[in-house]
N, C-alpha and C positions, 0 to 999 in steps of 0.2 A: 675349233674356236666357237662354233655355233652352239655346241653343247654346253661349253663353259659359260657362254653369255646367257643362255637360258637358265642355268643353275644360279648365276649371279642375280638375275632378275627375280627368281623365286625367293632367294634369300632376302633381297631388298623389300619385296612385297610382304614377306612374313614379318620382317622387322618393323615395317611401317604399321602393319596391323596390330602388332604387339604394343607399339607406342600409343596407338589410338585407343586401345583397350585400357592401357595404364592411365592415360590422360583423362578418360571418362569415368574410370572406376570410382573415384571419390564422389562425383556428382551422383552416380548411380546408387551409391550407398547412403547418400544424405537422406535423412528422414524429413518428411514435410512437417512444418510446424503444426502442433495440435490445435484444433479449433474448440471453441466453447460449445458445450452441449446445448441443446435447444432450450433447456430450462433457464439459461442465462440471458440477461438483457442489459442493455445500457440504461443506467438510471434515468438519463435525460428522456428516453422514450416513454418512461412511466410518469416522471414528474420533472419537467424542465425548470420548475421554480426553485428546487433545492440547489443551494450554492455549492459549487465544487472548487475546492482548493487542493487539488491532488498534489501532495508533497513529493512522493517518491520518484516521479519523473524529473525532478529538479535536484539541484545540488544542495538545497537547504534541507538536509536530512541529518540524522545523528552521525552519519558516516562522512558527510561533507561531499558526497558524490551522488549522481542519480543511481537508482537501484536497478539491478538486472531484471529484465522482463517487463519494465514499464516503458513502453515505446510511445505512448500518448497519454496526456492528462485526462483519462477516461475512467469514470466509475462504472464498473461492471458488477452486477449482483445476480443472485438467483431471482427469478420472477416473484416468488413469495416475499422475499426480503425487500425488494424494491417496492412492492405494493404496500407492505407494512410501513415503510418510510413515507410513502405518499399519504397514508392515513394520518400519521403523526404530523406531517407537514401541513395538512389541511387544518388541523386544530391549531397549530402554531400561528399560521398566517392570520387567523381571526384575532389573535392576541398581539399581533405586531411583531412576531418573531419568524425566523427561518432557520431551518437546519443548514449546516454546512459540513460537507464530508471532506475528510483528509485522506482516507484510504478505504478501499472497498475490497473486492476480490484481489488476492495477492498470490501470484504464481509461486510454486515451490522453488523455482530458481532464484526468486527474490529472497526467500527465507534462507536458502543456501548462501547467498551473498552476505546476509546478516551474520551468519555463523562464521564465514571466513574472516569477515572484518573483526568480529569479537575475539577471534583467536590471535589476531595480529596486535599484540599489546603495545607495539611501538607507534601505532597510528592513534594519536590523541587529538586529531584536528579539531573536533567539535566538542571536546570535553567541557570547555568553559560554559557552553550553553546547555547541553543536553544531559550531562552526568557529572556535574562539578564535585559532588560529594560522594561519588561511587567509584571505587577502584575498578578499572576496566577488567581486571582479572576475576572480579566477582559477578560479572554480568550474567553468566549462566547460573551460578549458584543462587543468585538473588532473583532469578526468574525474569530478568529483563529481555534475555535472548534465549530462544529455544529452537530445536531442529524441526519442529512442526508448528504450524499456526492455524488457528480456526479460520483466519482470513482465506486460506487456500481452499476451503470448502464452499466459499461463495456467499455465505449468509451472515458474515461478520463485517461490521463497519466501524470505522473511527470517525467521530463527528463531534460537533459542538453546536451552540446556539448563537445566532446573530440577531441583534436588535435592528429592526428595519426603520429607516432605510440603511442599508449596509454601508459602512465606511470602507474605503479601499484598504486592501492588505498591503503589507510592506513588500519590497522587492526581495526575491530569493537570492540574496548575495551572501554566500558563506563568510562568516567572520564579521560582517557589518553589525550584526546585532548580538555579538558574542558576550551576552550577559546571562546569568543563570536563569533557567527556565522557570524558577520560582520567585524571581524578582518581582517587585511591584509592576502591575500591568503597564503603566506608562513608561517603564524602562525596558521591558523585554520586547521581543519581536512583535510588531503590530499586525495582527491577523484578522481584525474586525470581530473577533469573538467577544461575547460578554465575558466578564471576569470570572474565570473558573479557578483562580488561585495559582495555577501553573499553566504553562503552554503545553501544546501537543507533544507527545513523545518525551515527556520529562521523566528521566530515570531517577526518581526520587520518591520517598514514601509520602511526600506531600501530594503526590498525584493519586494516592489511594482515595477512592470516592468519598469515603466517610472518615477520613483522617480527622481526629478531633481538633487539631490545630487550625483547620480551615473553618472559619466561622463567618457570620454576617452574610453579606450579599454573595460572596463566593460560594458558601455552602448552599444558600438558597438557589443559586443558579444550577449547581450540580444536581440538587434534588428535583428541581423543575425539569431538567433534561431527563433524569432517571425516571421520574413519574410519567412523563409524556411517552417515553419509549416503552415503558412497561405496559402501558395501556394499549400500545400497538403490537405487543407480543415479543418484545426484546428483553434479554437478560444482560445486566451489566457485569463486567469483570471488575471485581472489587479493587484490584490493584491499579486500575486505569480509568479515570472518570470518563474518558472519551470512547471506550471500547464496549460495543454491544453486539450480541449474537441473537439471531432469531430463534426463539424457543423451539419452534417446530421446523427446524431447518431440513431441507430435503436431502442433503448429502452429509449426514452426521459422521460418516466414516471414510469419506473420500476426499483426498487432496488433489487438486488439479494443477497443471503446469502450462496452460496456454498463455501466450503473452497478452499483456494489457494493450490492446490495439483494436481498431475498427475491423481490421482484416480477420481477427479472431472470431468476429461476430458474423462473418459472411454467411449468407443463406438464412439468417434469422428473419 
């Protein structure tokens, strides 16, 4: 019986060891979250006066939900891009204006989330505000959604102008402001921006920076923003009045996927 008892104890010990290995295996295989390279900074550390209304950590997006990878409302950019925005902001403050950023660095996982959403043609939650005149099946073909984004390289920013003192922005409540993004400014979502003719992330040709239908103060505001940022070294994307990329970006061929969070900047 002693021999049988010893054998039984050996089997029990071996089984327990196997269970322990199995239980810890997933944790052992889990990869740590990637961190931001040292060339990235939080915009606030370079210029705390630039207003931040980071949309993608909220539900007030063209998808109607917060975007993957945005864990905090934090603008992260490469250091050269942040410094260039600071130069533009310095000029604007003297004229009674401020920049306001909507989106800065965008992790690749967020872009992947956009792609999954665009392929789900049944989800039309935010169509009335962000793409009322565009069939969702056309979002890829018309260039509104793509599998790669310049934002993931860290030197592209979505932004607008605000006349100081800044008025409060509206609450981020999906559906509350469900009017077309090209409606008159006093009807669409109130975000404190000067009148640019459309809201941010408006999937419509009226959002093209130089669309000839946009005239008067709206056109002047777009050109003022474009001129100011060009002087600071940025290039505008013609299809989106809010979209600018640093001409001499340090990572022209690299897309990053660290989360938008303070933890990603640890050690900076």
